[in-house]
C-alpha positions as CSV (number, residue, x, y, z in Angstrom):
1,M,18.4,-8.0,12.1
2,A,15.0,-7.0,10.8
3,A,12.9,-9.3,9.0
4,Q,12.4,-8.7,5.4
5,A,9.4,-6.5,5.1
6,P,6.5,-7.8,2.8
7,V,6.6,-6.6,-0.9
8,I,3.6,-4.3,-1.2
9,V,1.4,-4.9,-4.3
10,V,-0.5,-1.6,-5.1
11,G,-2.8,0.2,-7.5
12,H,-2.9,4.0,-8.3
13,K,-4.5,6.5,-6.3
14,N,-8.7,7.4,-6.0
15,P,-8.5,3.3,-6.6
16,D,-11.0,1.7,-9.0
17,N,-12.1,-2.0,-9.2
18,D,-9.5,-3.0,-11.2
19,S,-6.6,-1.5,-9.6
20,I,-8.0,-3.2,-5.9
21,C,-8.9,-6.6,-7.7
22,A,-5.5,-6.7,-9.8
23,A,-3.5,-5.7,-6.7
24,V,-5.4,-8.8,-4.7
25,G,-5.0,-11.4,-7.6
26,Y,-1.5,-10.8,-8.3
27,A,-0.3,-10.6,-4.5
28,Y,-2.2,-14.4,-4.7
29,L,-0.2,-15.3,-7.9
30,K,3.1,-14.0,-6.4
31,N,2.8,-16.0,-3.3
32,E,1.8,-19.0,-4.9
33,L,4.9,-19.1,-7.2
34,A,7.1,-17.9,-4.3
35,R,5.6,-21.1,-2.3
36,R,6.4,-22.8,-5.6
37,E,10.0,-22.0,-5.4
38,A,10.5,-22.6,-1.8
39,G,9.4,-26.3,-2.0
40,E,6.9,-28.2,-0.2
41,G,7.3,-27.4,3.2
42,A,9.6,-24.3,3.4
43,R,9.2,-21.0,4.3
44,P,9.0,-18.6,0.9
45,A,11.6,-16.1,0.5
46,Q,9.4,-13.4,0.1
47,V,5.7,-12.5,1.0
48,Y,3.4,-10.1,-1.1
49,V,0.7,-8.0,0.3
50,P,-2.2,-6.3,-1.4
51,A,-2.6,-2.7,-0.5
52,R,-4.6,0.2,-1.5
53,L,-4.5,3.9,-1.7
54,G,-7.7,5.3,-1.1
55,P,-11.3,4.2,-0.2
56,L,-12.8,1.0,-1.5
57,P,-15.1,1.0,-4.1
58,P,-18.6,-0.5,-2.9
59,E,-18.1,-3.0,-6.1
60,S,-15.0,-4.2,-4.7
61,A,-16.2,-4.2,-1.3
62,W,-18.8,-6.4,-2.5
63,V,-16.7,-9.0,-4.7
64,L,-14.1,-9.4,-2.0
65,Q,-16.8,-10.0,0.8
66,S,-18.5,-12.3,-1.4
67,S,-15.5,-14.1,-2.6
68,G,-13.9,-14.5,0.9
69,F,-10.8,-12.1,0.7
70,P,-10.3,-9.4,3.2
71,V,-9.7,-6.0,2.2
72,P,-6.6,-4.7,1.3
73,E,-5.0,-2.4,4.0
74,V,-4.7,1.4,3.2
75,V,-0.9,2.5,2.5
76,G,-0.6,6.1,3.2
77,H,3.0,6.3,1.5
78,V,5.8,4.1,1.0
79,H,8.4,6.1,2.5
80,A,11.0,3.8,4.9
81,R,9.4,3.6,8.0
82,V,11.0,2.5,11.5
83,A,9.2,-1.1,11.2
84,D,11.4,-1.5,7.9
85,V,14.5,-1.3,10.2
86,M,13.5,-2.4,13.5
87,T,14.2,-6.1,15.1
88,A,10.9,-7.5,15.5
89,N,9.7,-9.7,18.5
90,P,12.8,-8.6,20.8
91,I,14.3,-11.0,23.7
92,S,12.5,-9.6,26.8
93,I,13.6,-10.8,30.5
94,G,11.5,-9.9,33.9
95,R,12.6,-7.3,36.4
96,D,13.4,-9.8,39.2
97,A,15.9,-11.5,37.0
98,T,19.6,-11.5,37.9
99,L,22.7,-9.9,35.7
100,L,23.7,-13.2,35.7
101,E,20.5,-14.5,33.7
102,A,20.6,-11.3,31.7
103,G,24.1,-11.6,30.8
104,Q,23.2,-15.6,29.3
105,L,20.6,-14.3,27.4
106,L,22.7,-11.8,25.5
107,R,25.2,-14.0,25.1
108,Q,22.8,-17.0,24.0
109,H,21.3,-15.1,21.1
110,N,23.9,-12.5,20.4
111,V,22.1,-9.4,21.1
112,R,23.4,-6.1,22.7
113,A,19.9,-5.1,24.2
114,L,17.3,-7.0,26.3
115,V,13.6,-5.6,27.0
116,V,12.8,-5.7,30.6
117,T,9.1,-6.4,31.0
118,N,6.7,-6.2,34.0
119,D,4.8,-8.8,35.3
120,D,2.2,-8.7,32.8
121,G,4.8,-8.7,30.1
122,T,4.6,-4.8,29.4
123,Y,7.4,-2.7,28.6
124,H,9.2,-1.3,31.7
125,G,13.1,-0.6,30.1
126,L,16.2,-1.6,28.6
127,I,19.4,-3.5,29.6
128,T,22.2,-3.9,27.4
129,T,25.6,-5.3,27.4
130,R,27.2,-1.9,27.8
131,M,25.1,-1.2,31.2
132,I,26.5,-4.4,32.5
133,A,30.1,-3.7,31.4
134,E,29.7,-0.3,33.3
135,R,28.4,-2.2,36.3
136,Y,31.9,-4.3,36.1
137,I,33.8,-1.5,36.1
138,A,32.2,0.3,38.6
139,A,32.7,-2.8,41.0
140,T,37.0,-2.6,40.1
141,D,37.2,1.1,40.6
142,A,38.2,0.5,44.2
143,L,40.7,-2.0,43.5
144,T,44.3,-1.8,44.4
145,E,47.4,-3.8,45.3
146,G,46.0,-4.8,49.0
147,A,44.9,-8.3,49.1
148,A,42.0,-7.3,51.2
149,N,40.4,-4.7,48.7
150,E,41.0,-7.2,45.7
151,M,38.9,-9.7,47.9
152,A,36.1,-7.2,48.5
153,V,36.4,-6.4,44.6
154,A,36.0,-10.1,43.9
155,S,33.4,-10.3,46.5
156,D,31.6,-7.2,45.1
157,L,31.8,-8.5,41.7
158,I,30.4,-12.2,42.8
159,A,27.7,-10.3,44.5
160,S,26.8,-8.3,41.1
161,L,25.7,-11.4,39.2
162,G,22.8,-11.3,41.7
163,Q,22.0,-8.3,41.8
164,K,18.4,-7.9,40.3
165,V,17.8,-6.4,36.6
166,E,15.6,-3.5,37.4
167,E,18.5,-2.2,39.4
168,I,20.1,-0.8,36.5
169,T,17.7,-1.1,34.1
170,E,17.4,2.2,31.8
171,T,13.9,3.8,31.6
172,D,14.7,7.2,29.6
173,V,14.4,5.1,26.4
174,L,13.5,6.7,23.2
175,V,10.0,5.2,22.0
176,L,9.3,5.1,18.2
177,D,6.1,4.1,16.1
178,K,6.6,1.3,13.9
179,E,4.7,3.6,10.9
180,G,7.0,6.5,12.0
181,L,9.3,7.9,9.1
182,F,12.8,6.5,8.8
183,N,14.5,9.9,8.5
184,E,12.8,11.4,11.8
185,A,13.7,8.3,13.4
186,V,17.6,8.6,12.6
187,E,17.4,12.1,13.7
188,D,15.8,11.2,17.2
189,L,17.7,8.0,17.5
190,M,21.2,9.5,17.1
191,S,20.6,12.6,19.3
192,S,19.5,10.5,22.1
193,A,21.7,9.4,25.1
194,L,21.0,5.5,24.5
195,R,22.3,3.9,21.1
196,E,18.9,1.8,21.2
197,A,15.3,2.9,20.8
198,V,12.2,0.6,21.5
199,V,8.9,0.4,19.5
200,L,5.8,-0.1,21.4
201,D,2.4,-1.2,20.5
202,D,-0.8,0.5,21.4
203,D,-1.0,-2.4,24.8
204,G,2.6,-1.4,26.1
205,F,4.3,-4.3,24.6
206,A,7.4,-4.1,23.1
207,I,7.3,-5.2,19.2
208,G,10.7,-4.0,18.2
209,I,14.0,-2.8,19.0
210,V,16.0,-0.1,16.4
211,T,19.9,0.5,16.9
212,R,22.3,2.8,15.4
213,T,23.5,0.2,13.2
214,D,20.1,-0.7,12.2
215,V,19.7,2.7,10.9
216,A,23.3,3.0,8.8
217,V,22.0,1.8,5.9
218,R,19.0,3.3,4.5
219,P,16.1,0.8,3.8
220,K,14.0,0.7,0.8
221,R,10.3,-0.5,0.3
222,K,9.8,-2.9,-2.2
223,V,6.9,-2.3,-4.5
224,V,4.9,-3.8,-7.0
225,L,2.8,-1.5,-9.3
226,V,-0.3,-2.5,-10.8
227,D,-2.7,-0.9,-12.9
228,H,-0.3,2.6,-13.5
229,N,2.9,3.7,-13.7
230,E,3.1,6.9,-13.3
231,T,4.4,8.9,-10.5
232,R,1.8,11.3,-10.1
233,Q,-0.9,8.5,-9.7
234,A,1.3,6.3,-7.2
235,A,2.0,6.2,-3.9
236,N,3.7,9.2,-2.0
237,G,7.3,8.1,-1.4
238,I,7.5,6.1,-4.7
239,E,10.9,7.9,-5.9
240,E,12.4,6.6,-2.5
241,A,11.0,2.9,-2.9
242,D,12.1,0.0,-4.9
243,V,9.6,-0.8,-7.7
244,V,10.6,-4.1,-8.2
245,E,7.5,-5.2,-10.9
246,I,5.0,-3.4,-12.9
247,V,1.6,-4.6,-14.5
248,D,0.0,-2.1,-16.6
249,H,-2.4,-1.5,-19.8
250,H,-1.8,2.1,-19.8
251,R,0.3,4.1,-21.3
252,I,4.1,4.2,-20.2
253,A,4.8,7.1,-18.1
254,D,7.3,7.9,-15.9
255,V,7.9,5.6,-13.2
256,M,12.0,5.0,-12.9
257,T,13.9,2.2,-11.3
258,A,17.3,1.5,-10.1
259,N,17.5,-1.9,-11.7
260,P,15.8,-3.6,-14.7
261,I,12.3,-5.3,-13.7
262,K,9.7,-7.4,-15.0
263,F,7.3,-4.6,-17.0
264,L,4.3,-6.2,-18.4
265,N,2.7,-3.3,-20.0
266,L,-0.1,-4.7,-22.7
267,P,-2.8,-2.9,-24.9
268,V,-6.1,-4.7,-23.1
269,G,-9.1,-3.4,-21.3
270,S,-7.8,-4.3,-18.1
271,T,-4.9,-4.7,-15.7
272,A,-6.7,-8.1,-14.3
273,T,-6.7,-9.4,-17.8
274,I,-2.6,-9.5,-17.5
275,V,-2.8,-10.9,-14.4
276,A,-5.0,-13.8,-15.5
277,M,-2.9,-14.3,-18.3
278,E,0.2,-14.5,-16.1
279,F,-1.8,-17.1,-13.9
280,R,-2.5,-19.6,-17.0
281,R,1.5,-18.7,-18.3
282,H,2.9,-20.2,-15.0
283,D,0.2,-22.8,-14.9
284,V,-1.1,-21.9,-11.4
285,E,-4.7,-23.1,-10.9
286,I,-7.1,-20.1,-10.4
287,P,-9.6,-20.9,-7.5
288,P,-13.4,-19.8,-8.1
289,A,-12.7,-16.6,-5.7
290,V,-9.8,-15.2,-7.7
291,A,-11.6,-16.1,-10.9
292,R,-14.6,-13.8,-9.5
293,V,-12.2,-10.9,-8.0
294,L,-10.6,-11.3,-11.6
295,L,-13.6,-11.1,-13.6
296,S,-15.1,-8.4,-11.7
297,A,-12.0,-6.2,-12.4
298,I,-12.3,-6.6,-16.2
299,L,-15.8,-6.5,-16.4
300,T,-15.7,-3.0,-14.5
301,D,-12.8,-1.6,-16.6
302,T,-14.5,-2.7,-20.0
303,V,-18.1,-1.7,-19.1
304,I,-19.1,-5.4,-19.7
305,L,-16.9,-5.3,-22.7
306,K,-18.6,-2.6,-24.4
307,S,-15.7,-0.4,-24.1
308,P,-13.7,0.3,-27.2
309,T,-10.8,-0.7,-24.9
310,A,-12.0,-4.4,-24.9
311,T,-9.9,-6.7,-27.0
312,Y,-10.3,-10.3,-27.9
313,V,-7.9,-11.2,-25.2
314,D,-10.3,-9.7,-22.4
315,R,-13.1,-11.6,-24.1
316,E,-11.2,-14.9,-24.0
317,Q,-10.1,-14.1,-20.1
318,V,-13.9,-13.2,-19.3
319,D,-14.9,-16.5,-20.8
320,Y,-11.9,-18.4,-19.2
321,L,-12.5,-17.1,-15.7
322,A,-16.6,-17.0,-16.0
323,N,-16.3,-20.7,-16.6
324,I,-13.8,-21.2,-12.9
325,A,-16.1,-18.8,-11.5
326,G,-19.7,-20.5,-12.9
327,V,-21.4,-17.4,-13.4
328,D,-22.9,-15.8,-16.3
329,P,-20.3,-12.8,-17.2
330,T,-23.1,-10.5,-18.4
331,E,-25.4,-11.0,-15.3
332,F,-22.3,-10.9,-13.2
333,G,-20.9,-7.8,-14.3
334,L,-24.4,-6.1,-14.0
335,A,-24.5,-7.0,-10.7
336,V,-21.2,-5.8,-9.9
337,F,-22.2,-2.2,-11.1
338,K,-25.4,-2.4,-9.3
339,C,-23.2,-2.6,-6.2
340,R,-22.2,0.9,-6.4
341,G,-25.7,1.6,-5.1
342,G,-28.1,5.0,-5.5
343,E,-26.8,7.6,-7.5
344,G,-28.8,10.0,-5.0
345,E,-27.8,9.2,-1.9
346,A,-23.8,9.0,-2.6
347,S,-21.9,12.4,-1.8
348,V,-21.2,14.3,-4.6
349,E,-17.5,14.0,-3.5
350,K,-18.0,10.4,-4.2
351,L,-19.9,10.8,-7.6
352,V,-16.9,12.8,-9.2
353,G,-13.7,11.7,-7.1
354,T,-14.2,8.0,-6.9
355,D,-12.0,7.5,-10.0
356,A,-10.7,10.7,-10.9
357,K,-6.9,10.8,-12.2
358,E,-4.8,13.9,-12.9
359,F,-3.2,14.2,-16.3
360,Q,-0.1,16.6,-17.4
361,L,-1.3,18.9,-20.5
362,G,2.0,20.5,-21.0
363,D,2.8,23.0,-18.1
364,A,-1.1,22.6,-16.7
365,T,-2.6,19.6,-14.9
366,V,-6.3,18.5,-15.6
367,L,-8.3,16.3,-13.8
368,I,-10.6,13.8,-15.6
369,A,-13.2,12.1,-13.8
370,Q,-15.6,9.0,-14.6
371,H,-18.7,8.2,-13.1
372,E,-20.3,4.8,-14.5
373,T,-24.2,4.3,-13.9
374,V,-27.2,2.6,-15.0
375,D,-29.2,5.8,-14.0
376,L,-28.2,8.7,-15.6
377,P,-30.9,11.0,-15.0
378,A,-30.6,10.7,-11.3
379,V,-27.0,11.4,-11.4
380,M,-28.3,14.4,-13.9
381,E,-30.5,15.6,-11.0
382,R,-27.5,16.7,-9.2
383,E,-25.6,18.7,-11.8
384,K,-25.9,21.8,-9.8
385,E,-23.9,20.6,-7.0
386,I,-21.7,18.2,-9.0
387,R,-20.6,21.5,-10.7
388,E,-19.7,23.6,-7.5
389,H,-17.9,20.6,-6.6
390,M,-15.8,20.2,-9.5
391,R,-15.4,24.0,-9.5
392,S,-13.9,24.0,-5.8
393,L,-11.6,21.1,-7.0
394,K,-10.2,23.6,-9.9
395,D,-9.7,26.1,-7.7
396,A,-8.2,24.2,-4.7
397,H,-5.6,22.2,-6.9
398,G,-5.2,24.8,-9.8
399,Y,-6.6,22.3,-12.6
400,E,-6.8,24.1,-15.7
401,F,-9.9,22.3,-16.1
402,V,-11.6,19.5,-14.5
403,L,-13.8,17.1,-16.9
404,L,-16.8,14.5,-15.6
405,M,-17.8,12.0,-17.8
406,V,-21.2,10.5,-16.6
407,T,-20.8,7.2,-18.6
408,D,-24.2,5.3,-18.9
409,I,-23.5,1.7,-19.1
410,M,-26.9,0.6,-20.6
411,A,-27.4,3.6,-23.3
412,E,-23.0,3.0,-24.1
413,G,-22.5,6.8,-24.2
414,S,-21.3,9.7,-21.8
415,Q,-22.4,13.1,-20.5
416,F,-19.9,15.6,-20.6
417,M,-19.6,17.9,-17.7
418,C,-16.5,20.4,-17.6
419,E,-15.2,23.3,-15.3
420,G,-12.6,25.6,-16.2
421,N,-11.0,26.1,-19.4
422,R,-13.5,24.1,-21.6
423,R,-12.4,25.8,-24.7
424,I,-9.5,22.3,-24.8
425,V,-12.4,20.1,-24.5
426,N,-14.2,21.9,-27.0
427,R,-11.7,21.7,-29.5
428,V,-10.2,18.3,-29.4
429,F,-14.0,16.8,-29.4
430,G,-15.9,19.2,-31.8
431,I,-18.3,20.5,-29.4
432,T,-19.7,23.1,-27.0
433,C,-19.7,21.8,-23.6
434,T,-21.2,24.7,-21.9
435,G,-22.6,25.2,-18.7
436,E,-26.1,23.7,-17.4
437,G,-26.9,20.0,-19.2
438,G,-23.8,19.0,-20.5
439,T,-22.6,17.3,-23.5
440,W,-24.1,13.7,-24.7
441,M,-21.2,11.8,-26.5
442,P,-22.6,8.7,-27.8
443,G,-20.2,5.8,-27.9
444,I,-17.9,7.4,-25.5
445,L,-17.2,4.8,-22.5
446,S,-13.5,5.1,-22.5
447,R,-11.5,7.5,-20.6
448,K,-8.2,6.3,-21.2
449,K,-8.5,5.4,-24.8
450,Q,-11.2,7.9,-26.1
451,V,-11.2,10.8,-23.8
452,A,-7.6,11.1,-22.1
453,A,-5.5,10.0,-25.0
454,K,-7.1,12.6,-27.2
455,I,-6.7,15.7,-24.9
456,L,-3.2,14.6,-24.1
457,G,-2.3,14.3,-27.9
458,A,-3.9,17.5,-29.1
């Protein structure tokens, strides 16, 4: 049987710091709770793994590295994979072993196939109970009523027990990639001559076996969504996955589940705020490294508590986490923002696309991007190439408009630049967001509360 796959804890596409750090923090909490439930010395029934759907923001890279956390792996999709059904660490036998030894291993481990290996342990082929049975049947084909023939057959059967495994090994076996799609693997396996397929690593070692029995029931990857609950922003294949929890601070959207689940959705400034609250609710100690990670997320998502999305709950968690981490929250927040690097060196794709989200506006789709900075003039010096890139995004994806908010953290406002149907933005905000120069919007710091909500509600 395939080992139970880990639960993926993942944020939205184009991940920001909250999306990354909330996944890291919540996966840590869930693993601690699983260990608590299993009891001392016992293996937890479930493992939770943080993941991401895109490039790592520089501030996330800095806070994770300085806190001693590995970078979450990129997940391309949550469609069912070969890895979700394969039997890992298959039983193997050397080419020079005998059929008697092969039969003993098959019975001892109650499996139907063994991986046959070369002297260096790499994969050579498969031997199955079916192959051994066919060898037995072949030996009895000459059986007649004559005693002499019976003795000959018996002698042949006894001799077969000492026959080398490699003599009946099947080498023409379907090889699958562990990250391959389940649907494609099923088609390939059902059309293959054998009932089994092998999964190899890059070095030629067998890491799994997949049988037709394994693929009889379609698996579903288990996923915990953090910092989003909208299909458009979720991992590809989310409709096929088993969403087991959602932790978010955005509007409730369209992610559907087959069963009732734990859905934490609070009107606070950061998903990391909710994660910190869950640590405290379950009385799980927050290590200083985890506190730094969660603190950085709250401070970036609330623009160091200056955003109108910041609540008293966020401020309380910031004080609590800063005390554990042993840092001044304002100084730490500024250090996190400064990790984003020089505005002049960053690619235009990064300036516009690092924190960009699609929204459905009637029958149209719009893209609202935000770039937070401590050096607005440096960004605006690149306005021409930024607008060119925005127009290319609009044309390539058919957006009604692309709106970029360049948010000046220190000045506490945003410069609006819009390409496409500007009439919608102009009408909602009562401005003239024309071409060159854009429009300065004092006090506008939150895309979610002050921009997207107004546009979607218009």
